[in-house]
Phi, psi and omega in degrees: 000158182248155178257159185207156177287172179297181192250018178288171182302319178287335181282330177292324179297331180275002181295154178234161178306320176297349172280348181250121186286342182236134175233136179236128178281139175221124179269120186291162179241160184300323180291350175287335181287146172261191182290349180265001177079015172230171184296126180298144186304323177296333182290337184294332176289329168302310180304311180303309181300319180298313183290318183293315182283331172299318179298311178301320175292313186282331192247334186247355179069022185249114179221078190301339182266002179248114177300136173060029182299314176235102186299340184273348177265163182287133181239149174288182183296337183265010176090342180283160176308135180283340176231154184222157180264122173256140178281125180245347172200161185206164179199162180205126167240133185257132181244334185202144180284151180236156174201162177290138012253047179295148171250116187268153163252124178253114179271143180234139173206163181251129181260338179206134178231114175254194179300308185235006188223156175216131172263124183250154168230141182238131170259134183247114185247136180268167178302149173284154174277006175111326180275006185243053185289338184293342182276358181090024179094357174226162178298145185275339178271146184278145173280330177201157174223125176214202175154192183204172170246132175261137169245128181270136186226157168293140186297323184275305183281340184062025173268143174308132177227156173298134179303135181297161179300319182290316182291315180308311182302324179286315183293331176298333177297340187254356191287133178255132173258123181299146182291151175307132181078354181289141182078001180296139180254140184263000000 
């Protein structure tokens, strides 16, 4: 598990790429820009969905639209995954504009892992202007931080279920533990 500072807005502004155990590169598209020449706010939720679902498919064996994707996991009678994650809440805080043709780094971490739910946080990082090469080609401060909460449910009944052991094992690799004393009020 990784440690992290508290979760206030100013703390989110201070996040760094290294605070996120999983990074996915995303090339913006012309259609991501709005009439003001920057990535439209609704697109950020597409970015969150992309990094979360990429991780779930690649690292947790969860691909609800592919029959028999993981023969080791429990499948429904039709061969599809028996559980899916439904978004029950979401948020996004914006710190700097992004625009096409930026290539972004999407950082993913888990801030809370429960019996049937998981809270994800995504840091969106823009490319470096050149003088910050030590950060791996992107700026180290996030342009936005957001995320959402999944509740895992039975695919058929839509009733809450415990997260499968394989999915949980994958998600545990992303869990961030707050540092001791972080967030304490005086």
